[in-house]
C-alpha positions in Angstrom: 25.5 21.9 -17.3 23.8 19.1 -15.2 22.9 21.6 -12.5 21.2 23.9 -15.0 19.2 21.0 -16.3 18.1 20.0 -12.8 17.1 23.5 -12.0 15.1 23.9 -15.2 13.2 20.6 -14.7 12.8 21.0 -10.9 9.0 21.2 -10.9 8.6 18.1 -13.1 11.1 16.1 -10.9 9.3 17.0 -7.7 5.8 16.5 -8.9 6.0 13.0 -7.5 5.8 14.4 -4.0 2.5 16.2 -4.8 0.6 12.9 -4.7 -0.5 10.9 -1.6 2.3 8.8 -0.1 0.1 5.7 -0.4 0.1 6.0 -4.2 3.9 6.4 -4.6 4.6 2.6 -5.2 2.0 2.7 -8.1 3.5 5.9 -9.5 7.0 4.3 -9.6 6.0 1.6 -12.1 7.7 2.0 -15.4 4.9 1.0 -17.8 1.5 0.3 -16.3 -0.2 0.2 -19.7 2.1 -2.4 -21.1 1.7 -4.7 -18.0 -2.1 -4.2 -18.2 -2.3 -5.5 -21.8 0.3 -8.2 -21.4 -2.3 -10.9 -21.1 -4.2 -9.7 -24.2 -1.0 -9.4 -26.2 0.1 -12.9 -25.3 -3.1 -14.4 -26.5 -3.7 -12.3 -29.6 -0.2 -13.2 -31.0 -1.2 -16.9 -31.1 -4.5 -16.3 -33.0 -3.1 -14.0 -35.7 -5.2 -14.2 -38.8 -7.8 -16.6 -37.4 -10.5 -14.1 -36.3 -12.6 -11.4 -37.9 -12.3 -7.9 -36.5 -15.4 -8.3 -34.4 -14.2 -11.7 -33.1 -10.9 -10.2 -32.1 -12.5 -7.3 -30.3 -14.8 -9.7 -28.4 -11.9 -12.0 -27.5 -9.8 -9.0 -26.3 -12.7 -7.8 -24.2 -13.2 -11.2 -22.6 -9.4 -11.6 -21.9 -9.5 -8.2 -20.3 -12.3 -9.2 -18.1 -10.5 -12.3 -17.0 -7.3 -10.5 -16.3 -9.1 -7.8 -14.4 -9.9 -10.4 -11.6 -6.2 -10.6 -10.7 -5.4 -6.9 -10.7 -4.6 -5.3 -7.4 -6.3 -2.2 -6.3 -4.2 1.0 -6.3 -3.0 1.8 -2.8 -4.5 5.0 -1.5 -7.5 4.8 -3.9 -9.5 6.7 -1.3 -7.3 9.7 -1.9 -8.1 9.8 -5.7 -11.0 12.3 -5.4 -8.7 14.7 -3.7 -6.1 14.3 -6.4 -8.8 14.9 -9.1 -9.9 18.0 -7.2 -6.4 19.3 -7.5 -5.4 19.3 -3.9 -1.6 19.6 -3.7 -0.1 17.2 -1.2 3.1 18.2 0.6 5.6 15.4 0.8 2.8 12.9 0.3 0.6 14.3 3.1 -2.7 16.1 2.8 -2.2 19.7 3.9 -5.7 19.9 5.5 -4.9 16.8 7.6 -1.5 18.3 8.5 -3.1 21.5 9.8 -5.6 19.6 12.0 -2.8 17.4 13.5 -0.6 20.4 14.2 -3.4 22.3 16.0 
């Protein structure tokens, strides 16, 4: 039963290796959206009911700008255009680069 499940979901399980190896640590994170908005959530809980809708949006925007200063850049960000173009990486390596190295 477990083998059948693994075989059925093989493509989804191995999709991780279709991305550049430099980005693997970023892809392993469990919940990037939650950690991104942690600072905003922490502050907005303390001001519950004290602001208008526009005031709350302004505060959230400014908190996001302040938190953005401490964010780390995604490793392998220079590979993102290739990922967007749909280039399939093989075991985290660019197939075009692999061909030129092998030749």
